[in-house]
C-alpha positions as CSV (number, residue, x, y, z in Angstrom):
1,M,80.0,92.5,83.7
2,P,82.9,93.9,81.8
3,E,86.0,91.3,81.8
4,L,89.8,92.0,81.7
5,P,89.9,93.0,78.1
6,E,87.0,95.4,78.2
7,V,88.8,97.2,81.3
8,E,92.0,97.2,79.5
9,T,90.4,98.8,76.5
10,V,88.8,101.4,78.7
11,V,92.4,101.9,80.3
12,R,94.0,102.6,77.0
13,G,91.5,105.0,75.8
14,L,91.5,107.0,79.2
15,R,95.1,107.4,78.9
16,P,95.7,110.1,76.1
17,L,92.7,112.1,77.8
18,L,93.9,111.8,81.6
19,E,97.5,110.9,81.8
20,H,99.9,113.8,82.9
21,Q,97.0,116.3,83.1
22,R,95.9,118.4,86.3
23,L,92.5,117.3,87.6
24,D,91.0,120.8,87.6
25,R,87.6,119.3,88.9
26,L,86.1,116.4,90.2
27,L,82.2,116.4,90.1
28,L,79.9,114.1,92.4
29,R,76.4,114.4,90.9
30,R,75.3,111.9,93.6
31,A,76.4,110.6,97.1
32,D,76.8,107.2,95.8
33,M,77.1,104.3,93.3
34,R,77.2,100.9,94.4
35,F,79.0,102.4,97.8
36,P,78.9,105.7,99.2
37,F,81.7,107.9,97.6
38,P,84.8,108.1,99.7
39,V,84.8,111.2,102.1
40,D,86.4,114.1,100.7
41,L,86.9,112.6,97.6
42,S,86.8,115.8,95.4
43,Q,88.7,118.1,97.8
44,R,91.7,115.3,98.0
45,L,91.9,114.8,94.5
46,T,91.3,118.3,92.9
47,G,94.4,120.0,91.5
48,R,96.6,117.1,91.5
49,T,98.2,115.9,88.5
50,I,97.4,112.1,87.2
51,N,100.7,110.3,86.9
52,G,99.4,107.2,85.2
53,I,96.5,104.9,84.4
54,E,96.9,101.1,84.8
55,R,94.5,98.1,85.3
56,R,94.7,95.2,87.8
57,A,92.5,92.4,87.1
58,K,89.1,94.0,86.2
59,Y,89.8,97.1,88.0
60,G,91.0,100.6,86.7
61,L,93.7,102.5,88.9
62,I,94.3,106.3,88.2
63,R,97.5,107.2,89.8
64,F,97.7,110.7,91.4
65,E,100.9,112.6,92.3
66,A,101.3,112.5,96.1
67,E,104.1,113.9,98.4
68,D,104.4,111.1,100.6
69,A,102.8,107.6,100.2
70,P,101.1,106.7,96.8
71,L,97.6,107.7,96.2
72,T,95.3,106.1,93.8
73,L,91.7,105.9,92.7
74,L,90.3,102.5,92.1
75,F,87.3,102.2,89.7
76,H,85.1,99.2,89.1
77,L,82.8,99.5,85.8
78,G,80.1,97.1,87.4
79,M,77.3,95.8,85.3
80,S,76.8,98.9,83.2
81,G,79.6,101.3,83.8
82,R,81.5,103.1,81.1
83,M,83.8,106.0,80.9
84,V,82.6,108.6,78.2
85,C,84.7,111.2,76.8
86,V,83.3,114.8,76.3
87,T,85.4,117.4,74.5
88,S,83.0,120.2,75.5
89,P,82.1,120.9,79.0
90,E,78.9,122.8,78.0
91,E,77.2,119.5,76.9
92,D,74.5,118.7,78.9
93,F,74.9,115.9,81.4
94,D,72.9,112.4,81.1
95,K,71.1,111.6,84.0
96,H,73.5,108.6,84.5
97,D,76.7,110.6,84.4
98,H,77.6,110.3,88.4
99,L,81.3,111.0,88.4
100,V,83.2,113.8,86.3
101,F,86.6,114.2,85.8
102,E,87.5,117.3,83.9
103,T,90.9,118.6,82.8
104,A,92.1,120.9,80.3
105,R,91.3,118.4,77.5
106,G,87.8,118.1,78.5
107,Q,85.7,115.7,80.6
108,V,85.7,111.9,81.3
109,R,82.2,111.1,82.6
110,F,81.7,107.9,84.5
111,N,78.3,107.0,83.4
112,D,76.4,104.1,85.2
113,P,72.7,103.3,84.6
114,R,72.4,100.3,87.1
115,R,74.9,101.9,89.5
116,F,76.7,98.5,90.3
117,G,80.1,100.4,89.4
118,F,82.0,101.8,92.3
119,V,85.2,103.9,93.1
120,E,87.8,103.4,96.0
121,M,90.6,105.5,97.3
122,I,93.9,103.5,98.1
123,D,96.4,105.5,100.4
124,G,99.6,103.5,100.2
125,S,100.1,100.3,98.3
126,D,97.6,98.4,96.4
127,N,97.7,95.9,98.8
128,A,96.0,98.3,101.2
129,S,92.8,97.7,99.0
130,R,90.4,95.6,100.0
131,F,89.7,94.6,96.3
132,L,93.4,94.1,95.2
133,G,94.8,92.7,98.5
134,Q,94.3,89.0,97.8
135,L,94.3,88.8,93.8
136,G,96.5,86.2,92.1
137,P,98.9,86.8,89.2
138,E,98.0,88.9,86.0
139,P,96.8,86.2,83.3
140,L,99.0,88.3,80.6
141,G,102.2,88.4,82.7
142,E,105.0,86.0,83.1
143,A,103.7,84.7,86.4
144,L,100.9,82.9,84.7
145,N,102.9,79.7,83.5
146,P,102.6,75.9,83.6
147,S,104.7,75.5,86.7
148,Y,102.5,77.8,88.7
149,L,99.5,76.6,87.6
150,R,100.6,72.9,88.4
151,G,101.3,74.1,91.9
152,A,97.9,75.9,92.3
153,F,96.0,73.1,91.0
154,R,97.7,70.3,92.5
155,N,95.0,67.6,94.1
156,K,92.3,70.0,93.4
157,K,88.8,68.2,92.6
158,A,87.3,71.5,91.7
159,P,86.3,71.6,87.9
160,I,88.7,73.8,85.8
161,K,86.3,76.4,84.7
162,A,85.7,77.1,88.6
163,S,89.4,77.4,89.4
164,L,90.2,79.6,86.4
165,L,87.3,82.0,87.7
166,N,89.0,81.9,91.1
167,Q,90.6,85.3,91.4
168,R,92.9,84.3,94.2
169,L,94.4,82.1,91.6
170,I,94.2,84.0,88.6
171,A,93.2,87.7,88.7
172,G,90.8,88.8,86.1
173,L,89.7,85.9,84.0
174,G,85.7,86.0,83.6
175,N,83.2,83.8,82.0
176,I,83.5,84.5,78.4
177,Y,87.2,84.4,78.2
178,V,87.5,81.2,80.2
179,C,85.0,79.2,78.0
180,E,87.1,80.5,75.0
181,A,90.6,79.7,76.5
182,L,89.2,76.2,77.4
183,F,87.9,75.5,73.9
184,E,91.1,76.6,72.2
185,A,93.3,74.4,74.5
186,G,91.0,71.4,73.9
187,I,90.0,71.2,77.8
188,R,86.7,70.1,78.8
189,P,85.4,72.8,81.5
190,T,84.3,69.7,83.6
191,R,87.4,68.1,84.2
192,A,89.2,68.2,87.8
193,S,91.7,71.0,88.1
194,G,94.3,68.7,89.5
195,S,93.9,66.1,86.4
196,L,95.5,68.3,84.0
197,K,98.8,67.2,82.8
198,L,101.7,69.5,82.4
199,R,101.5,69.5,78.5
200,E,97.8,70.6,79.0
201,L,98.7,73.5,81.4
202,D,101.1,74.7,78.8
203,R,98.8,74.8,76.1
204,L,96.1,76.4,78.6
205,C,98.3,79.1,79.5
206,T,99.3,80.0,75.9
207,E,95.6,80.0,74.9
208,I,94.5,82.1,77.9
209,K,96.9,84.7,76.7
210,A,96.0,84.3,73.0
211,V,92.5,84.7,73.6
212,L,92.6,87.9,75.8
213,T,95.2,89.5,73.5
214,R,93.2,88.9,70.5
215,A,89.9,90.3,72.5
216,I,91.9,93.3,73.7
217,E,92.9,94.2,70.1
218,A,89.3,93.9,69.0
219,G,88.2,96.3,71.8
220,G,86.7,93.7,73.8
221,S,83.1,92.1,73.4
222,S,80.2,94.5,73.4
223,L,76.9,92.7,74.8
224,R,74.5,95.4,76.3
225,D,76.7,97.9,77.7
226,H,80.1,98.0,77.2
227,R,81.6,100.8,74.8
228,Q,85.1,101.9,74.6
229,V,85.7,105.3,75.7
230,S,85.5,106.8,72.2
231,G,82.0,105.2,72.3
232,E,83.0,102.5,69.7
233,L,81.6,99.0,70.3
234,G,83.8,96.1,71.0
235,Y,84.0,93.3,68.2
236,F,85.4,90.4,69.8
237,Q,82.0,89.0,70.3
238,H,81.8,88.0,66.4
239,A,84.7,85.8,66.9
240,W,83.4,83.8,69.9
241,R,83.9,80.1,69.1
242,V,81.6,78.7,71.7
243,Y,80.6,81.3,74.2
244,G,76.9,82.2,73.8
245,R,76.6,79.6,70.8
246,E,74.4,76.7,72.3
247,G,73.1,74.6,69.5
248,A,75.0,76.2,67.0
249,P,77.7,74.1,65.0
250,C,81.2,74.2,66.3
251,R,83.5,76.1,64.3
252,T,85.9,73.3,64.3
253,C,84.0,70.0,63.6
254,E,80.6,71.3,63.3
255,R,78.7,69.7,66.2
256,P,76.4,71.4,68.2
257,V,78.1,73.5,71.0
258,Q,76.7,72.5,74.3
259,R,75.8,74.4,77.5
260,V,76.1,73.5,81.0
261,V,75.5,75.4,84.3
262,Q,78.4,75.5,86.7
263,S,78.2,77.6,89.9
264,N,75.2,79.3,88.5
265,R,77.0,80.3,85.5
266,S,76.6,79.0,81.8
267,T,79.4,77.0,80.6
268,F,79.8,76.6,76.8
269,F,82.0,74.0,75.1
270,C,82.2,71.4,72.6
271,A,82.2,67.8,73.6
272,A,84.0,66.6,70.7
273,C,86.9,69.0,70.5
274,Q,87.4,69.4,74.0
275,R,88.5,66.2,76.3
């Protein structure tokens, strides 16, 4: 499933294609994806200008002009979803092109073979969304700092890996980048969240932001499905220090990278470098 860097990469790729453009047509090529498409979706959005495209956590937000309350189309890429740029509307549709945005600049097609992706209409503020209302702060923003983490983790016995994946505490972190950030910070993923000292939390904040920034610059990580809007693959998977590298030598100490299962997810770490 795409994590924050992959969604940020997609959002940045969509801006030059859709931002400040009039939506001439919104074509629904089926009735649903993960959920049924919102009622009157095409009728409500066709003819409106797209004012901006943003990201919140692992969701993309397409902001439309509206006379009264804000109007936003939220999208989630699911397991296999991607946004495909097509400059010639005459190009044949792929059978998995389920939602098509058409402007004077061409088409953007929401392609999703497994159909775990979805869209939601938000009338009003983002807090009106069932997906956005309870999210914690963005990890790349100033709100994520050692003081915030100290309060969020105080007296918590849950492993630090689980706490970092809790979207109510921090929005947008996923398995890959939590493993990588914990390695860079030298913190073992099984540590109790409340046991971390302020200096460790400071280092963790720094490494979370650094890992995410490097991943975005690399276009994200391409496993099975992620591609940028241009069709180009992401490259950050080639820079992973521990994720997916069970048994391989640690890039720092050369001891084997280990894997454990936490909450039904694989966690990769170096027992020598992370304490």
